[in-house]
N, CA, C and O atoms as a MOPAC input file, in Angstrom:
PM7 MOZYME 1SCF
protein

 N      0.79500 1    -1.14900 1     0.07400 1
 C     -0.03100 1    -0.01100 1     0.03700 1
 C      0.86300 1     1.28900 1     0.04400 1
 O      0.45000 1     2.28600 1    -0.54700 1
 N      2.02300 1     1.30200 1     0.67000 1
 C      2.81800 1     2.49200 1     0.64500 1
 C      3.34200 1     2.87500 1    -0.73700 1
 O      3.63100 1     4.05700 1    -0.92300 1
 N      3.48300 1     2.04700 1    -1.66000 1
 C      3.90900 1     2.31900 1    -3.01700 1
 C      2.90400 1     3.15900 1    -3.75700 1
 O      3.30600 1     3.93000 1    -4.62900 1
 N      1.54500 1     3.05600 1    -3.45200 1
 C      0.59500 1     3.76400 1    -4.10000 1
 C      0.43300 1     5.14900 1    -3.51400 1
 O     -0.14800 1     6.03100 1    -4.14600 1
 N      0.92800 1     5.33900 1    -2.34700 1
 C      0.68500 1     6.65000 1    -1.75800 1
 C      1.57900 1     7.70200 1    -2.29900 1
 O      1.13800 1     8.84700 1    -2.38500 1
 N      2.86000 1     7.41700 1    -2.69400 1
 C      3.76500 1     8.38200 1    -3.25700 1
 C      3.29000 1     8.98400 1    -4.64000 1
 O      3.47600 1    10.17700 1    -4.88000 1
 N      2.68600 1     8.15700 1    -5.53000 1
 C      2.29200 1     8.87900 1    -6.75000 1
 C      1.10300 1     9.77100 1    -6.44800 1
 O      0.98800 1    10.83400 1    -7.05900 1
 N      0.20500 1     9.39500 1    -5.53300 1
 C     -0.93800 1    10.22400 1    -5.15100 1
 C     -0.45400 1    11.50500 1    -4.58700 1
 O     -0.90800 1    12.57600 1    -4.98900 1
 N      0.46200 1    11.42700 1    -3.65800 1
 C      1.01600 1    12.66200 1    -3.03100 1
 C      1.69200 1    13.46200 1    -4.02400 1
 O      1.63400 1    14.68600 1    -3.90700 1
 N      2.33400 1    12.93700 1    -4.99800 1
 C      3.15200 1    13.69800 1    -6.00700 1
 C      2.14500 1    14.42300 1    -6.90500 1
 O      2.38900 1    15.57400 1    -7.26700 1
 N      1.03400 1    13.80200 1    -7.27400 1
 C     -0.02600 1    14.43000 1    -8.11600 1
 C     -0.61600 1    15.52000 1    -7.34300 1
 O     -0.78000 1    16.60100 1    -7.90800 1
 N     -0.95500 1    15.37000 1    -6.12100 1
 C     -1.53000 1    16.44500 1    -5.25800 1
 C     -0.67100 1    17.53100 1    -5.11700 1
 O     -1.13500 1    18.66700 1    -5.20700 1
 N      0.58700 1    17.33800 1    -4.89800 1
 C      1.59600 1    18.38800 1    -4.81600 1
 C      1.68400 1    19.20100 1    -6.20400 1
 O      1.75600 1    20.43000 1    -6.20000 1
 N      1.67500 1    18.53600 1    -7.24800 1
 C      1.71000 1    19.21600 1    -8.56000 1
 C      0.39400 1    20.08500 1    -8.81400 1
 O      0.44200 1    21.20100 1    -9.33300 1
 N     -0.67500 1    19.52200 1    -8.43500 1
 C     -2.00600 1    20.25700 1    -8.57700 1
 C     -2.00100 1    21.44700 1    -7.65700 1
 O     -2.57100 1    22.48200 1    -8.00300 1
 N     -1.36400 1    21.34500 1    -6.46500 1
 C     -1.27700 1    22.50700 1    -5.53700 1
 C     -0.45500 1    23.62500 1    -6.11000 1
 O     -0.83300 1    24.79100 1    -5.99000 1
 N      0.74100 1    23.28300 1    -6.77600 1
 C      1.58900 1    24.22400 1    -7.44400 1
 C      0.89700 1    24.86900 1    -8.60900 1
 O      1.07900 1    26.06200 1    -8.85400 1
 N      0.13600 1    24.13900 1    -9.30800 1
 C     -0.58200 1    24.76600 1   -10.51900 1
 C     -1.67000 1    25.72100 1   -10.02900 1
 O     -1.88800 1    26.78400 1   -10.61200 1
 N     -2.33500 1    25.33300 1    -8.97100 1
 C     -3.37200 1    26.25800 1    -8.38700 1
 C     -2.74800 1    27.53600 1    -7.89000 1
 O     -3.24100 1    28.64100 1    -8.11500 1
 N     -1.56500 1    27.32300 1    -7.15800 1
 C     -0.86900 1    28.52500 1    -6.64600 1
 C     -0.34100 1    29.41900 1    -7.69600 1
 O     -0.29600 1    30.63900 1    -7.53400 1
 N      0.08400 1    28.78900 1    -8.83600 1
 C      0.55700 1    29.66000 1    -9.95700 1
 C     -0.58600 1    30.45700 1   -10.59200 1
 O     -0.42400 1    31.62600 1   -10.94200 1
 N     -1.74400 1    29.80100 1   -10.73300 1
 C     -2.90200 1    30.51500 1   -11.33700 1
 C     -3.34400 1    31.59700 1   -10.39800 1
 O     -3.63400 1    32.70300 1   -10.85600 1
 N     -3.41600 1    31.34300 1    -9.07300 1
 C     -3.82300 1    32.37100 1    -8.16600 1
 C     -2.90300 1    33.51100 1    -8.16800 1
 O     -3.38700 1    34.64300 1    -8.15600 1
 N     -1.56600 1    33.33800 1    -8.18300 1
 C     -0.65400 1    34.36800 1    -8.20500 1
 C     -0.72500 1    35.18000 1    -9.51200 1
 O     -0.61500 1    36.40600 1    -9.46900 1
 N     -0.89400 1    34.56300 1   -10.60200 1
 C     -1.07200 1    35.23800 1   -11.91400 1
 C     -2.38200 1    36.12000 1   -11.88700 1
 O     -2.36800 1    37.26300 1   -12.34600 1
 N     -3.43400 1    35.59500 1   -11.37600 1
 C     -4.71000 1    36.45800 1   -11.21900 1
 C     -4.49700 1    37.63500 1   -10.32700 1
 O     -4.98500 1    38.72400 1   -10.63000 1
 N     -3.80100 1    37.47300 1    -9.25500 1
 C     -3.51100 1    38.70000 1    -8.37700 1
 C     -2.71600 1    39.68000 1    -9.04100 1
 O     -2.98600 1    40.88000 1    -8.99300 1
 N     -1.65500 1    39.16000 1    -9.71700 1
 C     -0.77400 1    40.10500 1   -10.42300 1
 C     -1.54900 1    40.88700 1   -11.50200 1
 O     -1.36600 1    42.09200 1   -11.68000 1
 N     -2.43600 1    40.13700 1   -12.22500 1
 C     -3.04100 1    40.87600 1   -13.27000 1
 C     -4.00100 1    41.92500 1   -12.66600 1
 O     -4.11500 1    43.04100 1   -13.17400 1
 N     -4.68100 1    41.54600 1   -11.58100 1
 C     -5.52700 1    42.53300 1   -10.90300 1
 C     -4.81100 1    43.78500 1   -10.40200 1
 O     -5.33400 1    44.89800 1   -10.44000 1
 N     -3.53100 1    43.53400 1    -9.91100 1
 C     -2.73000 1    44.60400 1    -9.38800 1
 C     -2.23600 1    45.53000 1   -10.51100 1
 O     -2.16100 1    46.75000 1   -10.37000 1
 N     -1.89300 1    44.85000 1   -11.67000 1
 C     -1.46300 1    45.69200 1   -12.82300 1
 C     -2.63600 1    46.56700 1   -13.40400 1
 O     -2.46800 1    47.73300 1   -13.76300 1
 N     -3.75600 1    45.94700 1   -13.46000 1
 C     -5.01600 1    46.81600 1   -13.97600 1
 C     -5.20700 1    47.98100 1   -13.02400 1
 O     -5.40000 1    49.10600 1   -13.48500 1
 N     -5.16300 1    47.76600 1   -11.72300 1
 C     -5.35100 1    48.83400 1   -10.76200 1
 C     -4.28800 1    49.93100 1   -10.86900 1
 O     -4.56700 1    51.13000 1   -10.83200 1
 N     -3.02500 1    49.43100 1   -11.00900 1
 C     -1.90300 1    50.51100 1   -11.21000 1
 C     -2.01200 1    51.23300 1   -12.50200 1
 O     -1.71300 1    52.42500 1   -12.56100 1
 N     -2.42600 1    50.57100 1   -13.54300 1
 C     -2.61100 1    51.27800 1   -14.89000 1
 C     -3.69900 1    52.30500 1   -14.79500 1
 O     -3.54900 1    53.42100 1   -15.29200 1
 N     -4.82700 1    51.93900 1   -14.14500 1
 C     -5.88300 1    52.94700 1   -13.98100 1
 C     -5.53900 1    54.11500 1   -13.19600 1
 O     -6.02400 1    55.20900 1   -13.48300 1
 N     -4.68300 1    53.95500 1   -12.15800 1
 C     -4.10000 1    55.06000 1   -11.40200 1
 C     -3.17900 1    55.88800 1   -12.06500 1
 O     -3.16500 1    57.10200 1   -11.86200 1
 N     -2.34000 1    55.28000 1   -12.91200 1
 C     -1.39700 1    56.09100 1   -13.62400 1
 C     -1.95400 1    56.88000 1   -14.78700 1
 O     -1.29200 1    57.79900 1   -15.26900 1
 N     -3.13800 1    56.55600 1   -15.25200 1
 C     -3.83600 1    57.33800 1   -16.33700 1
 C     -4.45200 1    58.57100 1   -15.75400 1
 O     -4.82900 1    59.43600 1   -16.54400 1
 N     -4.59700 1    58.75200 1   -14.49200 1
 C     -5.15700 1    59.97800 1   -13.95000 1
 C     -4.14900 1    61.09400 1   -14.00900 1
 O     -2.98000 1    60.81400 1   -13.74400 1
 N     -4.48700 1    62.38200 1   -14.34000 1
 C     -3.49700 1    63.38700 1   -14.47400 1
 C     -3.02500 1    63.76600 1   -13.03600 1
 O     -3.77100 1    63.78500 1   -12.05700 1
 N     -1.68800 1    64.06800 1   -13.02800 1
 C     -1.06200 1    64.43800 1   -11.83600 1
 C     -0.83500 1    65.87800 1   -11.66300 1
 O     -0.47700 1    66.52500 1   -12.64700 1
 N     -1.00000 1    66.46500 1   -10.51900 1
 C     -0.79300 1    67.90600 1   -10.28000 1
 C      0.66700 1    68.11100 1   -10.07200 1
 O      1.28900 1    67.41900 1    -9.26500 1
 N      1.20200 1    69.00600 1   -10.75100 1
 C      2.62100 1    69.34600 1   -10.56100 1
 C      2.71200 1    70.71700 1    -9.92800 1
 O      2.16300 1    71.69600 1   -10.43300 1
 N      3.43900 1    70.76700 1    -8.77500 1
 C      3.63800 1    72.11700 1    -8.12700 1
 C      4.76900 1    72.98800 1    -8.75000 1
 O      5.49400 1    72.55200 1    -9.64500 1
 N      4.87700 1    74.17800 1    -8.25900 1
 C      5.85500 1    74.99200 1    -8.71600 1
 C      7.23800 1    74.56100 1    -8.45800 1
 O      8.10600 1    74.79100 1    -9.30000 1
 N      7.52900 1    73.90700 1    -7.27200 1
 C      8.75300 1    73.48300 1    -6.90500 1
 C      9.20700 1    72.29600 1    -7.72700 1
 O     10.41000 1    72.03700 1    -7.75300 1
 N      8.36700 1    71.57300 1    -8.38200 1
 C      8.81300 1    70.36700 1    -9.14200 1
 C      9.33200 1    70.75000 1   -10.44900 1
 O     10.14200 1    69.97700 1   -10.96100 1
 N      8.98600 1    71.87400 1   -11.11500 1
 C      9.36000 1    72.22000 1   -12.43500 1
 C     10.77200 1    72.79800 1   -12.46600 1
 O     11.43400 1    72.92100 1   -11.43500 1
 N     11.24000 1    73.16800 1   -13.73200 1
 C     12.59400 1    73.72500 1   -13.77700 1
 C     12.62100 1    75.16600 1   -13.17500 1
 O     11.58200 1    75.80400 1   -13.00300 1
 N     13.78000 1    75.61800 1   -12.88200 1
 C     13.93200 1    76.95900 1   -12.33500 1
 C     13.49200 1    77.96800 1   -13.38300 1
 O     13.65600 1    77.77100 1   -14.58700 1
 N     12.91100 1    79.08600 1   -12.86200 1
 C     12.37400 1    80.10600 1   -13.73400 1
 C     13.42500 1    80.67800 1   -14.61500 1
 O     13.17600 1    80.92600 1   -15.79500 1
 N     14.63900 1    80.90600 1   -14.06400 1
 C     15.69700 1    81.52500 1   -14.90600 1
 C     16.36700 1    80.57100 1   -15.90100 1
 O     17.12200 1    80.99200 1   -16.77800 1
 N     16.10800 1    79.43700 1   -15.76200 1
 C     16.59300 1    78.37800 1   -16.80800 1
 C     17.98700 1    77.95000 1   -16.32700 1
 O     18.52500 1    77.08100 1   -17.01200 1
 N     18.64000 1    78.39900 1   -15.29700 1
 C     19.91000 1    77.95600 1   -14.87000 1
 C     19.74800 1    76.84400 1   -13.93100 1
 O     18.71800 1    76.70900 1   -13.27100 1
 N     20.80400 1    75.99900 1   -13.85300 1
 C     20.75800 1    74.80600 1   -13.01300 1
 C     21.78600 1    75.00500 1   -11.78500 1
 O     22.00500 1    74.07400 1   -11.01000 1
 N     22.38500 1    76.22600 1   -11.65000 1
 C     23.26700 1    76.52200 1   -10.60800 1
 C     24.69400 1    76.10700 1   -10.80900 1
 O     25.52700 1    76.25200 1    -9.91400 1
 N     24.99000 1    75.57400 1   -12.02000 1
 C     26.35300 1    75.20400 1   -12.26500 1
 C     26.84800 1    75.96600 1   -13.51700 1
 O     26.05400 1    76.30300 1   -14.39500 1
 N     28.10500 1    76.22000 1   -13.58200 1
 C     28.74700 1    76.94300 1   -14.82600 1
 C     28.45800 1    78.38900 1   -14.69400 1
 O     27.95100 1    78.89900 1   -13.69500 1
 N     28.81000 1    79.01100 1   -15.76100 1
 C     28.69200 1    80.42500 1   -15.96000 1
 C     27.24200 1    80.90300 1   -16.26400 1
 O     26.56700 1    80.24500 1   -17.05500 1
 N     26.77900 1    81.91000 1   -15.73200 1
 C     25.52200 1    82.45100 1   -16.06600 1
 C     25.69100 1    83.46400 1   -17.13600 1
 O     26.66700 1    84.21500 1   -17.13900 1
 N     24.70800 1    83.50800 1   -18.10400 1
 C     24.87100 1    84.49700 1   -19.19000 1
 C     24.56000 1    85.93300 1   -18.71100 1
 O     23.58100 1    86.16000 1   -18.00000 1
 N     25.37100 1    86.85000 1   -19.09500 1
 C     25.13600 1    88.15200 1   -18.84900 1
 C     25.50700 1    88.72500 1   -17.45400 1
 O     25.17100 1    89.85100 1   -17.08500 1
 N     26.21300 1    87.87100 1   -16.73100 1
 C     26.67800 1    88.40400 1   -15.37600 1
 C     28.17000 1    88.77800 1   -15.49800 1
 O     28.95100 1    88.22800 1   -16.27400 1
 N     28.48100 1    89.78300 1   -14.63800 1
 C     29.89300 1    90.32200 1   -14.56100 1
 C     30.44100 1    90.17000 1   -13.14400 1
 O     31.04200 1    91.07400 1   -12.56200 1
 N     30.19100 1    88.96000 1   -12.62600 1
 C     30.70800 1    88.74800 1   -11.21300 1
 C     32.18800 1    88.38800 1   -11.20500 1
 O     32.78900 1    88.40800 1   -10.13100 1
 N     32.81400 1    88.06000 1   -12.33200 1
 C     34.23600 1    87.86900 1   -12.30200 1
 C     34.61800 1    86.37200 1   -12.09900 1
 O     35.79400 1    86.04700 1   -12.26000 1
 N     33.70900 1    85.47200 1   -11.76200 1
 C     34.05300 1    84.16400 1   -11.62600 1
 C     34.25400 1    83.40300 1   -12.97800 1
 O     34.89200 1    82.35100 1   -13.02000 1
 N     33.72000 1    83.93800 1   -14.00900 1
 C     33.90800 1    83.25200 1   -15.26900 1
 C     35.18200 1    83.64000 1   -16.09200 1
 O     35.45800 1    83.10000 1   -17.16300 1
 N     35.93600 1    84.62200 1   -15.50500 1
 C     37.15400 1    85.11000 1   -16.17700 1
 C     38.26300 1    84.07600 1   -16.09100 1
 O     38.48000 1    83.44300 1   -15.05800 1
 N     38.98000 1    83.92200 1   -17.25200 1
 C     40.08400 1    83.02200 1   -17.25900 1
 C     41.31000 1    83.71000 1   -16.56700 1
 O     41.67600 1    84.81700 1   -16.96200 1
 N     41.94400 1    83.07300 1   -15.54500 1
 C     43.06800 1    83.71900 1   -14.93000 1
 C     44.36800 1    83.60600 1   -15.62900 1
 O     45.35600 1    84.20500 1   -15.20500 1
 N     44.40400 1    82.82400 1   -16.73300 1
 C     45.63200 1    82.53600 1   -17.47300 1
 C     45.59500 1    83.35300 1   -18.82200 1
 O     46.11600 1    82.86200 1   -19.82400 1
 N     45.01400 1    84.53400 1   -18.86500 1
 C     44.89800 1    85.34300 1   -20.04400 1
 C     46.19200 1    86.10500 1   -20.25900 1
 O     46.30900 1    86.86400 1   -21.22100 1

């Protein structure tokens, strides 16, 4: 009788893995649909999120300034 138990246990284990895979796939699809519907809604962007008003990023020379930092010392 113990020889018959192993194939039955093996088949039950494989069926459990198949069911677990199907359930995980269904949950993932549900999560993706929910995330896609949330990403389609327009987002409000605040003033601080956008680029600076002057167009500069704080690095390098600024155009039109005469502060002396952009001068070449080896002239």
